C-alpha positions, 0 to 999 in steps of 0.5 A: 828276619823279614826284608822289606824293599821299595823304590822311589824316583829322585824328583828333586832338582839336585838328586842325592847330593850333600843336603839330601844325603844328610837328611836321608842318613839322619832319618835312617838313623832313627830306626833300629833296622839295618837299612841299605840303598842302591841305584840298581835293584842288583846293588851294590848296596850302601849303608843308609846310615853312613853320610860319607857312603851315601854321598858317594852314591851320587844319584841324579834327578830321575834315577831310582833309589832302591831301599832294603831294610831288615829288622823290627822296624823295617816296614816303618823305616822304608816307608819313611825313606820313600816318603822323604824322597817323594817329598823332595827331601823337604827342600823344594 
């Protein structure tokens, strides 16, 4: 099974806090792939489909989010997650 990875810098003002965390997990849940996120390419990795776990990541503006996904729609999942981060979670 292939693993897809990509990274995006948090450019929104609040970083990965409550609303952006919920938006990220809601988007991740649309895909069948296993999706994880981390603030370091070395991990620790967090389940991107768990709102509670994502809120614990507490990444700030300027930090880089690293995504990895595996499964049938891993490419589409990672592309969508990078897109939402680059669009500032549609909030600004």
